[in-house]
C-alpha positions in Angstrom: 119.3 108.5 172.3 118.4 112.2 171.4 122.1 112.7 170.3 122.1 109.6 168.2 118.7 110.6 166.5 120.1 114.0 165.8 123.2 112.5 164.1 121.1 110.2 162.1 118.9 113.1 161.1 122.0 115.1 160.1 123.3 112.2 157.9 119.8 111.8 156.2 119.5 115.6 155.4 123.0 115.6 154.0 122.4 112.6 151.8 118.9 114.2 150.8 120.6 117.5 149.8 123.1 115.6 147.7 120.6 113.5 145.8 118.2 116.5 145.4 121.1 118.5 143.9 121.9 115.7 141.5 118.2 115.5 140.7 117.8 119.3 140.0 121.0 119.3 137.9 119.6 116.6 135.7 116.2 118.1 135.3 117.6 121.5 134.1 120.4 120.0 132.1 118.1 117.8 130.1 115.1 120.0 130.1 113.1 117.5 132.0 109.5 118.8 133.1 110.4 122.1 131.2 106.7 122.9 130.5 104.3 125.1 132.4 107.3 126.0 134.8 106.9 122.5 136.4 110.7 122.3 136.7 110.9 125.5 138.6 108.0 124.6 140.8 109.6 121.3 141.6 112.9 123.0 142.5 111.2 125.6 144.8 109.0 123.0 146.6 112.1 120.8 147.2 114.2 123.6 148.3 111.6 124.8 150.9 111.1 121.3 152.2 114.9 120.9 152.7 115.1 124.4 154.3 112.3 123.6 156.9 114.1 120.3 157.8 117.4 122.1 158.1 115.8 124.6 160.4 114.1 122.1 162.6 117.5 120.2 162.7 119.3 123.3 163.9 116.6 124.1 166.5 116.6 120.4 167.6 112.8 120.2 167.2 110.4 117.6 165.9 113.2 115.0 165.6 110.9 112.1 164.6 109.2 114.3 162.0 112.4 115.3 160.5 113.6 111.6 160.5 110.4 110.4 158.5 110.3 113.4 156.3 113.9 113.2 155.2 113.6 109.5 154.7 110.6 110.0 152.4 112.2 112.7 150.6 115.4 110.8 150.0 113.5 107.8 148.7 111.4 110.0 146.4 114.5 112.0 145.0 116.5 108.9 144.6 113.6 107.2 142.6 113.1 110.4 140.5 116.7 110.6 139.7 116.9 107.0 138.8 114.0 107.3 136.4 115.5 110.4 134.8 118.8 108.6 134.3 116.9 105.6 132.7 115.2 108.0 130.4 118.3 109.9 129.4 120.1 106.7 128.8 117.4 105.2 126.7 117.2 108.4 124.6 121.0 108.5 124.5 121.0 105.1 122.9 119.5 106.7 119.9 122.5 108.6 119.0 125.4 106.8 120.8 126.1 104.7 117.6 126.1 107.6 115.2 130.0 107.3 115.2 129.9 103.6 114.2 129.5 102.0 110.8 129.2 98.1 110.4 130.1 96.6 107.1 129.3 93.0 106.3 131.5 91.3 103.7 130.8 87.8 102.2 132.2 85.3 99.7 129.4 84.0 97.5 129.3 81.0 95.1 126.5 79.6 92.9 123.8 77.7 94.6 124.9 74.3 93.1 128.5 74.9 93.4 130.8 72.1 94.8 132.4 74.9 97.0 130.8 74.6 100.3 133.4 76.4 102.7 136.2 78.8 102.7 138.7 75.8 102.7 137.4 74.9 99.2 138.7 78.3 97.8 142.3 77.3 97.8 143.5 78.1 94.2 140.2 79.4 93.1 140.0 82.9 91.5 137.7 85.2 93.5 136.2 88.2 91.6 136.0 91.5 93.3 135.9 95.1 92.5 139.0 96.1 94.4 139.2 99.7 92.8 135.7 100.4 93.9 135.7 99.0 97.3 139.5 98.5 98.2 139.3 99.1 102.0 136.6 96.6 102.7 137.9 94.0 100.2 141.4 94.1 101.4 140.2 93.9 105.0 138.4 90.7 104.2 141.4 89.1 102.4 143.5 90.0 105.4 141.0 88.7 107.8 140.7 85.3 106.0 144.5 85.1 105.9 144.9 85.5 109.6 141.9 83.5 110.8 141.7 80.8 108.2 145.4 80.7 107.0 144.1 80.9 103.5 145.4 83.5 100.9 142.6 84.4 98.4 143.4 84.6 94.9 141.5 87.9 94.1 140.9 88.9 90.4 139.8 92.4 89.5 136.2 93.0 88.4 134.6 96.1 87.2 131.8 96.1 89.7 129.8 93.9 92.0 127.1 93.6 89.4 129.7 92.5 86.8 131.1 89.9 89.4 127.6 88.6 89.9 126.9 88.3 86.1 130.2 86.3 85.6 129.2 84.0 88.6 125.7 83.3 87.2 127.2 82.7 83.7 129.7 80.3 85.1 132.6 82.6 84.0 134.0 82.5 87.5 133.4 80.2 90.7 133.4 82.8 93.5 132.9 86.5 94.2 133.2 88.9 97.2 130.1 90.8 98.0 129.5 93.9 100.2 126.2 93.5 101.8 125.5 97.3 101.0 125.3 96.3 97.3 123.1 93.3 97.7 119.9 95.2 97.1 121.3 96.5 93.9 121.9 92.9 92.8 118.4 92.0 93.9 116.9 94.8 91.9 118.7 93.5 88.7 117.7 89.9 89.6 114.9 89.2 91.9 116.1 85.6 92.3 119.5 86.6 93.5 119.3 85.0 96.9 117.9 81.8 95.4 120.8 81.5 93.0 123.6 81.9 95.4 125.0 80.7 98.8 127.5 82.3 101.2 130.5 80.1 102.1 132.0 82.9 104.3 130.7 86.1 106.1 132.1 88.5 108.5 131.2 91.9 109.8 133.5 94.9 110.6 132.7 97.8 112.9 134.7 100.9 112.7 134.6 104.4 114.1 133.6 107.3 111.9 133.8 111.1 112.3 130.6 112.3 114.1 128.7 114.6 111.9 128.6 118.3 112.9 124.9 119.0 113.3 123.7 122.4 112.0 121.9 124.2 114.7 119.1 126.4 113.4 119.3 130.1 114.1 115.6 129.9 114.7 114.7 127.3 117.4 111.2 127.1 116.1 112.1 125.6 112.9 114.1 122.3 112.0 114.8 120.1 108.9 115.4 116.5 109.9 116.4 113.9 107.3 114.8 110.6 107.7 116.7 107.8 105.9 114.8 104.5 105.7 116.7 101.3 105.1 115.0 97.7 104.9 117.7 95.4 105.9 118.4 92.7 108.5 121.3 93.4 110.9 122.2 96.3 113.2 121.0 99.8 112.5 124.8 100.7 112.0 125.1 98.6 108.9 126.1 100.5 105.8 123.3 100.4 103.3 121.6 102.2 100.5 118.8 104.4 101.6 115.5 103.2 100.2 113.4 106.0 101.8 114.4 109.6 101.8 112.3 112.1 103.5 113.0 115.5 104.7 110.8 116.4 107.7 110.3 120.2 108.0 108.9 121.2 111.5 107.7 124.6 112.5 107.1 124.3 116.3 105.4 127.7 116.4 102.7 126.9 113.8 102.5 123.2 114.7 103.1 122.2 111.2 105.2 119.3 109.9 105.9 118.9 106.1 107.3 115.5 104.8 109.1 115.9 101.5 109.8 112.5 99.8 112.6 112.2 97.1 112.3 108.9 95.3 115.3 106.6 95.6 115.7 106.6 91.8 115.8 110.3 91.5 118.7 111.1 89.2 120.7 113.7 91.1 124.2 114.9 91.8 125.6 112.7 94.6 127.8 114.5 97.0 131.0 113.5 98.8 131.8 110.0 97.8 129.8 110.4 94.7 132.1 113.2 93.5 129.1 115.4 92.5 128.3 113.1 89.7 124.7 112.0 88.6 123.4 108.9 89.9 120.5 107.4 91.7 119.8 109.1 95.1 119.7 105.6 96.8 123.4 105.0 96.0 124.4 108.0 98.2 123.7 105.8 101.3 126.7 103.5 100.2 129.0 106.4 100.8 127.6 107.1 104.3 124.9 109.4 105.8 126.7 112.6 105.1 126.5 112.0 101.3 122.8 111.6 101.5 122.4 114.7 103.6 124.6 116.9 101.4 123.0 115.6 98.3 119.5 116.7 99.6 120.8 119.9 100.9 122.2 120.8 97.6 119.1 119.7 95.8 116.6 121.8 97.9 118.9 124.7 98.8 118.3 124.1 102.5 120.2 123.2 105.6 119.4 119.9 107.2 119.8 120.2 111.0 119.7 116.6 112.1 119.0 113.1 110.8 117.3 109.9 111.8 118.2 106.6 110.1 115.5 104.1 110.4 115.5 100.3 109.8 112.1 99.3 108.8 112.3 95.7 109.8 112.5 96.7 113.5 111.1 100.2 113.4 107.6 99.1 112.6 107.3 97.0 115.7 106.6 100.3 117.3 103.3 100.4 115.6 101.9 97.8 118.1 103.2 100.0 121.1 101.1 102.9 119.6 97.9 100.7 119.3 98.2 100.5 115.6 98.0 103.1 112.8 95.4 104.2 110.2 96.4 105.1 106.6 94.7 105.8 103.4 95.4 103.1 100.9 95.0 104.7 97.3 94.8 101.3 95.5 93.9 97.7 96.4 96.6 95.1 96.3 97.5 91.7 97.4 100.4 91.4 99.8 103.4 89.5 98.1 104.6 88.1 101.2 101.5 87.6 103.4 98.9 87.0 100.7 96.4 89.3 102.3 94.2 91.8 100.5 94.8 95.5 101.4 91.6 97.2 100.2 91.3 100.7 98.9 90.4 103.4 101.5 91.3 103.9 105.2 92.7 100.8 106.7 94.0 99.8 110.1 97.5 98.3 110.3 99.4 96.4 113.0 103.2 96.1 112.9 103.2 93.0 110.5 100.8 94.7 108.2 102.5 98.0 108.3 105.8 96.2 107.2 104.1 94.5 104.3 102.5 97.7 103.3 105.9 99.6 103.1 107.6 96.7 101.3 105.0 96.0 98.6 105.7 97.2 95.0 104.9 94.4 92.8 101.2 94.8 93.1 101.2 98.6 92.7 100.7 100.2 89.4 103.4 102.8 90.0 105.9 100.2 91.5 108.6 101.8 93.5 107.1 105.4 93.2 103.8 104.1 94.8 105.8 102.0 97.5 107.7 105.3 98.4 104.2 107.0 98.9 103.1 104.2 101.1 106.3 104.4 103.2 105.6 108.0 103.6 102.0 107.5 104.9 103.2 105.0 107.5 105.8 107.3 108.8 103.3 110.2 108.8 100.8 108.1 110.7 103.5 107.0 113.3 104.6 110.6 113.8 101.1 111.6 114.2 100.6 109.1 116.9 103.9 109.9 118.6 103.1 113.6 118.9 99.9 112.8 120.9 99.8 113.2 124.6 98.6 109.7 125.0 101.9 108.4 123.4 103.9 110.1 126.0 102.2 108.1 128.7 104.1 105.1 127.3 107.2 106.8 126.4 109.6 104.4 128.1 108.5 101.4 126.1 108.5 103.5 122.9 112.0 104.8 123.5 113.2 101.2 124.2 111.7 100.1 120.9 113.1 103.0 119.0 116.7 102.4 120.3 117.1 99.2 118.4 115.8 100.6 115.1 117.0 104.1 114.9 120.2 106.2 115.0 120.1 109.9 115.1 122.3 112.8 115.9 119.4 114.8 117.5 120.6 115.7 121.0 118.9 114.2 124.1 118.0 117.8 125.2 116.3 118.6 121.8 114.2 115.4 121.9 113.0 116.0 125.4 112.3 119.7 124.5 110.1 118.6 121.7 108.2 116.3 123.9 107.9 119.1 126.6 106.5 121.6 124.0 104.0 119.0 122.8 102.8 118.4 126.4 102.5 122.1 127.0 100.6 123.0 123.8 98.3 120.0 124.1 97.7 120.1 120.4 98.5 117.7 117.6 100.8 118.7 114.7 99.3 119.2 111.3 101.3 116.7 109.1 101.3 117.2 105.3 103.4 115.6 102.6 104.8 116.1 99.2 106.7 113.9 96.7 109.3 115.1 94.2 108.2 114.0 90.7 109.9 113.1 87.5 109.8 110.9 84.5 111.1 107.2 84.7 113.8 106.4 82.1 116.5 104.1 81.2 120.0 104.7 79.7 121.4 107.5 82.0 124.8 106.9 83.3 125.4 105.6 86.8 128.5 106.8 88.6 128.4 103.9 91.1 127.4 101.2 88.4 129.1 102.3 85.1 128.1 100.5 82.1 124.8 99.2 83.3 121.3 100.2 82.0 119.6 101.2 85.3 116.1 102.6 85.9 116.3 106.4 86.8 113.9 109.1 87.6 114.7 112.2 85.6 113.6 115.1 88.1 110.8 117.4 86.9 112.2 120.9 87.4 108.7 122.3 88.1 108.0 119.8 90.8 111.5 120.5 92.3 110.8 124.3 92.5 107.4 123.7 93.9 108.8 121.3 96.7 111.5 123.9 97.5 108.9 126.6 97.8 106.6 124.5 100.0 109.5 123.7 102.4 110.4 127.4 102.5 106.8 128.2 103.3 106.7 126.0 106.3 110.0 127.3 107.5 108.8 130.8 107.1 105.6 130.1 109.1 103.3 130.6 106.0 
């Protein structure tokens, strides 16, 4: 019996050593509990307990104590390792899809058209800007040929807007639309969705090259680009960027500066925009790198990481945080919910927050004021997220974030930020600024040539002031 018990104890201790080693590896690899030296304390305590059990096993003493202790330690370390793995996997979900893009393509006809399905398109000319979006359009044509055995008769169009104009004016019966451009169509015609119907729709997911993050030479400071989209579908969907915020963080001074660049800002668009002037929002159609490089060039900074947010799902997080408080500068009636949002400090739940960031028709400054409200909501969420109370509900929060955010911030960096916040036990001071300019019409758009679009001509004085404020936070001033 004693010999059997000793064998069982040996097996239990070996298993405990293995699991404890795996646990400690994860703790130090991902910076878990890396505040107030708790990770080192845990490592020392576990090592001492294991050492004691090994000594007792070798000396063949306290066999029942060794059995019970090793069993408790094994269960405890297995549970801790499982929890850490769950946390790492949840956080990892935030950046696992940064190498994937989803494009949704559809064939659209007039609402009252006799064309009701893809089969009705036999012999019908379908307008599409092939020169502008050849890869996606050709893929759609090939897909329909293979799946439906229908060869589309595609006719070249200047742009998606021109295709839509011809459709509405009965010059053509069907058009191809890339969903990334639908918001542009809606901006030109608020009744767009009421005037058309889709007879075919499909999505393509493709691998893209992962962006090389720019690691800061100073670990205390970071610039993170927050790109906000407001569309249904997966976070990987290619879309314009309606919200463009640079979050400048100085961990040493506990300061966060949010710099908003209006989506209509007339700037040089990098990468796919060929460094030509256009609305900033159009950069999103060329991919996240285009938006990042455009803003880096505008503000003369390096952007270390990015977070791409889908507002339709992201704002569900508000309820997990117990609601948020924002200051509303002007009273308005919600276009969608019909509720009155009074001037002053107001409390918002998730549905109200979504209405608050979407509203523009009831605001005197239109899109510019909407941009300010979006910034306020993001600032309020960040403020709540950086409190120690939020960290007690971290798993539910991370689960919610994983469906609405894609980011290239490494797991280790995210956990380190949480550790530092716990250790400091103080909230970040969050301030904000917005690039200003003059609204105008008639400036050329690279993405939409020939169309008279609303633009914001950047005020050079405001740009210089914004650059200086970012530099001040980075410099610890």
